[in-house]
N, C-alpha and C positions, 0 to 999 in steps of 0.2 A: 260429734254430738250435735244434735239438731237443737239449737238454742230455743227456737220457737216452740217445738214440741215439748221441750223440758218446761218452759214457762206455762204452757197451757195445761200440761199434766199437773204441775204443782198447783195451779190456780183451781183446777177442777177438784183437787183433793182438799181444798180449803187451806192450803199452806200460806204462810205469809210471804210477801215478795222477796224478802232477804234470802229465803231458801234457794231460789234460783241462783242468786249471786254466790251463795256459799258453794253450791255444787259446781258451778262454772269455774270459780277460783281453784278448787281442787283439780279439775280437769286441766286448766291452764298451766298449773304448776307441775303437771306430769303424772298425776294419779293414774294408776292402771285400771281402776274400777271403782264402783260405788263403795265397795267394802273398806276402802282406805279413808273414807270421809268421816273421821271420828266425831266431828261436831254436828253431824246430821243423824237424826234418830234412826236406830237400827231398823225399825219397822218401815220407815220411809225409804231407807236405802233398798230394802227388799222389794218394796213396791215399784221404785224406779227401775230397778234391775229387770223387772218383768214388763214394764211399759215403755221405757225410753231406752232404746239401744245406746250403749255406751259409745259406739262408733257406728256411723252410717255407712261405712265401707268395710269390706272383707279384704284382709290382706291375703293375696295369693302367693307371693314370694318376694324376697329381697335379694339383691346382688351387692356384693361388697367389693370395692376397688382397692388396689394396693396404696392409693394416695388418700384413703379415708372416705371417699365418696360412697354414698349408699343410695341405691335406686330401689324404689318400692313400687310394685304393681298391685293395684287394688281392683276390686269388682264392686259396683254399686248394687243396690237391691234389685234393679231390673237388668242386671247382667252387663252393664257398660264397663269398659276397661278405662282405668285412669292410672297415670303414672306421676310420681313425684320423686325429687332427688334432694338429698342432703349433701352439702359440700362443706368440708371442714378445712380450715387453713391454719398454717403455723402461727399466724398472728392473733389467733383466738376467735376469728369470725366463724360462725356456723350459720350457713345460709340455706334456706329451703326454697327450692324451685317448685312452684305450685301450678297445677293445671286448673283451668277455669271452665273447660268444656271437655267432653269426651269426643276425641276427634276434632276436626276443624272444618267449617264450611268453606274456607278460603283455600286456594290451591297454589301456594308458593312452590315453585318447582324445585327448590333446593331443600325443601323440608319434607321429612318422611311422613309427618302427620297429615300433609295434604293429600297423600295417596290413600289414606284409609277413609272408610265411610264415616260421615259425621253422625254422632249419636245424639247429644243434646247438651244444653247448658247444665252445669252443675249447680246444685244448691249452695248456699253459704255454709250449711252444715257439712256437706261433702268436701268443700274446699277446706274448711277448718280442720276436718278430720285428717287430711293429708299432713298438715302441720302438727297436729296433736300427736299423730303417730310417732313422728320423730322427737317431739318434746318429751315423750315418755322415756326416752333413752338419753337425750342430750339436752342441755340448754341451747336455745337458739336465739340469734340476735339480728338476723336479716331475713327478709323474705322478698322474693321476686316472683311476679306472675308472668312466667315465660315458659311454662310447660305446654301441655296440650291446649290448643284453642287460641282464639282472639279475645283477650280479656275485656276489651271495650265493647264487645258484642254481649257481654254478660256483666256489665258494669254495676248494676244494683247489688248483685250477689257478691261481686268482688269487693265493693266498698263495705257491705255489711261485714265481710270477713275482716277487712282492714280495721274496722272499729273495735274488733276484739283482739287484735294482734298485740297491743301493748300489754294486756294482762298476761301474755305468754312470753314477754321480755323483748318484743320487737316494736320499737317506736315507729311512728309514721315516717320520720325522716330516714329510717332504714328499710323502708318498703318502696318497691319500684313496680310500676305497671308497664309492660311493653305492648306496643301496638304496631301493626303493619301500616297504619295510617288511617284508621277508622275515625274520621273527623268528628262525627257527633260525640263519640266518646271522649276524644281529646278535649273538646269544648266543655263537656260535662265535667270532666276531671278538673279543668281549670277553675270551675265554680265551686268545687268541693273544698270546704275549709281545712280538711286534713292535709298536711304538707307532704303529700306522697310524690315520689319522683316519677318522671316520665321518661321512657326509653322508646325510641323510634327505630323500627326495623327498616332500613333504607335500601342498602345493597346496590344502588346505582343511581347516579344523578341525571343520567340521560332518560327522558321520559319513555322513549321507545324501548330501551334496554330494560328499564325498570318494569314496564308492562310485560315484557317477555319473561322476566324472572318471577314477577309478582303481578298476576292479573288484576288484583285489587286496584292497581295503579289506573286502570281504565275507568274505574268508578270514582276514585279519589286521586287525581293527578298529584304528582309530587309538589308542584308549585302551591297547590291549595293545602296540602298536608303541611308544608313548612309554614305557611301563613297561620294555620291553626296552632302549630307548635310555638310560634312567636307570640300568639295570643296567650298561650299557656304561660310563657316566660314573663310576659307583661303582667300577668295576674299574680304569679307566684314568686317571681324573681328566683327561680330555681333552674339551674342549667339542665338542658335536655341531652341525654345520652343518645348518640347515634350508633346503632349496631350495623356493622358492615361485614358481611361474610365474604371471604376471599375465594373466589371461584377461578380456577386456573384458565387463563386465556379468554375469560368472559368479562370480568369487571375488575381486573387486577393490574392494569397497565398505568403507566404514568399519566396518559391522557385521561383516564378515568379519575385518577387522584386529583388532577387539576380541575376536572368538571365538578368533582365533589366539593373541593375547596371554594369554588366559585359560587356555590349556592348556600354555603353555611356561614353564618355570622359567628366568629370565634367567641364572641361574648355570650352566645346563647347555647352553642353546641360544643360537645366534647365527643370525639370519635373513638369507638372501640373496634378494632380490626379483629375479626374472628377467624382463626384457622379453621378451614372446613373439613369436616369429617365425612368422606364420600358416603352417599346413600344411594348411588346408582347413576344419576343423570350427569353429575359433574365430578371433576377432580378438584382437590384442594391445591391452592397456590403454594409453591415452595417457600420456605422460610425466607430466603433471600429476596424473593419478589415482594413478600409482605413488608419486609424491612425497607425496601426501596419505596414502596407505596406510602409508608409512613413518613419517610423522609421528605417526599414531595409535598405531602399535606403540611408538614411543619415548615417547610420552605415558604409555603403560601400563608403561614400564620395560623393554621388550624391545629390544635392540640390533639394528639392521637396516642392510644396505647394498644398493645397487642394482648388479647385476652389470654389468660392462662387456661389451658385445656385440662379438664379434670374428668376422671371416670371413663377414660377411653377404654380401659381394659375390661370394663363391664358394659360397654355400649351405652354409656350415660353422658358422653360428651355432647357438644352441640350437634344436633342433627342426627345423633346415633341412637337415641333411646328406642328400644323395641321390645315388644312382649307378645308372647303367644298364649292365648287362653282358649282352650278347647279347640285348638286348631285355627283359631281366628287371630290374625296378626293385628296388633295395635301399635302403631309407631308414633313416636313423639319427637319433634324437633325442638327439644328444650334449649333455650338460650339462657346462659347462666348469668353473667355479670354485666350490668350496666355501668360499673363504677371502678374496676380496678384492672390494671394491665399487668401482663407477665413481666415486662422489663421495667416499668416505671414506678412500681411500688403503689402507695395508696392513690386513690382517686383525688381530684381537687377537693371534694367534700368527702373526707374519709368516713364520716358518720353515715353517709348514704350509700357507701360502697357495698352493694348488696350481696354479690356473690363472687365467682371467680375472678 
């Protein structure tokens, strides 16, 4: 639902301001349509049904994994492909991974999204409608902006979405925004009063190697990105989650772990090691190699967990999301959890453990 269109339509119809709140509260609680809104006059419900689409997205299809993960493919009004994922856990967490762009203008080599043509930024309504789609079927309590796109490049719309998430059952402390290191966005998030969590997609501590894996490093070198993360920590006193995808023979050796530990202050950062789901260019590191990498980090005093991989059987795990719409492939490198590990149980701040 487009909240701005809803408010302007009701204002044009001469309705009192509380009507917009009423309608939104119904949608946020999981209403399937205007017809369920029993405290809204029937004539107004009929008018809204004709003037304000209940969703700005068209559901193309869903896929359901054996572990409870659900992947949804949507189409925008102008034909852009958007994907989102619901992850469900035995401890009661239901986390939604949202996209902030259709495609991505950045070209991280491990991420399938980087291989597709960038479409555009999504509106706050289009981002909200991904979450509302799942809310109509399940209660949700965590959100991560780790689907299609770089959220910091669309931060105003992401933040507008975040302001409405509490009415859907997702507190700000259970919301996380991931970035490849877009410094203006990190600094802007640090100034935002909402206590939203920050996750950094890092993947190599050596500047040259990181540039090879993530070309954005040429624009915003890691040393400058970490300085921005430290400014965020100083402002928020909230630990930053570091996402590190394990690429066989590329960034997964003990020397890489020591390099990573050398640049991370353990008071500020917590590392999540991500088993890689191959999308063509790289192979994923064996489990024993990932365990050894974690051991080296912990020997150096840096806390690390191994992310639980979910949705692999429907291509919904990290780096695997893919959709075909009218012959056009739209791939997402969705990164799920900045807060919980496969082996270690809850994150240091369990309330903020957003996804897998």
